[in-house]
C-alpha positions, -999 to +999 in steps of 0.1 A: -599+355-666-562+349-665-567+311-664-589+313-695-562+333-713-536+307-703-558+278-713-564+294-747-527+299-752-519+263-744-547+251-767-534+274-795-499+261-789-511+225-792-529+232-824-498+249-838-478+218-830-499+199-855-491+225-882-454+224-874-454+187-876-468+187-910-441+211-922-411+195-904-391+165-913-382+141-885-354+115-882-363+079-887-346+070-854-344+091-823-366+119-810-390+135-835-402+170-838-436+161-824-420+144-793-397+174-788-425+200-790-447+179-767-419+178-741-415+216-744-451+226-744-449+237-707-423+263-718-450+282-738-458+307-711-421+316-707-416+317-745-445+341-750-435+364-721-464+355-698-440+345-670-405+358-661-388+324-660-392+288-673-409+264-649-391+233-635-413+212-658-401+232-688-365+228-678-370+191-674-384+189-709-353+209-722-330+184-705-349+154-719-348+168-755-311+177-751-302+142-740-320+127-770-304+150-796-274+126-799-267+125-836-261+152-863-292+141-881-314+144-851-298+178-841-304+192-876-339+180-877-347+195-843-330+227-853-354+230-883-383+220-861-375+247-835-370+273-862-404+265-877-421+264-842-405+297-832-419+315-862-453+298-861-458+304-823-443+339-824-419+330-797-397+358-784-363+350-798-344+363-768-364+341-745-356+311-766-319+319-765-319+324-727-336+290-720-304+269-717-288+293-692-319+297-671-325+259-671-288+252-665-288+227-694-263+224-722-282+223-754-266+206-785-292+223-808-290+261-813-320+278-799-318+306-824-344+310-852-318+326-875-292+299-874-284+278-905-294+243-894-271+228-921-242+239-900-253+222-868-227+194-860 
């Protein structure tokens, strides 16, 4: 029963990615919103409160996305992408904010759905 619920959550998360992609701009060079969300899909159980901490695969995705957020344009685009995704997927904001610390990764994009993405350096 628990596996069925988890499968449904992952499927719903995947479908929501499609909706977010249609609403999010992406930079012409560098990582796109779709690529970032795909790399972070394994974080979904943590974001929704199903598990107490992010998985190693989730943290690896965070690290990969962080490394590719190497320009202001990309960081601002990812910031907007993450804000849209956080609202669409009903991610627990505190879980999102704790992710860099738990994964021991410095993130150049604010993981806060209330930040003004235009101020991201």
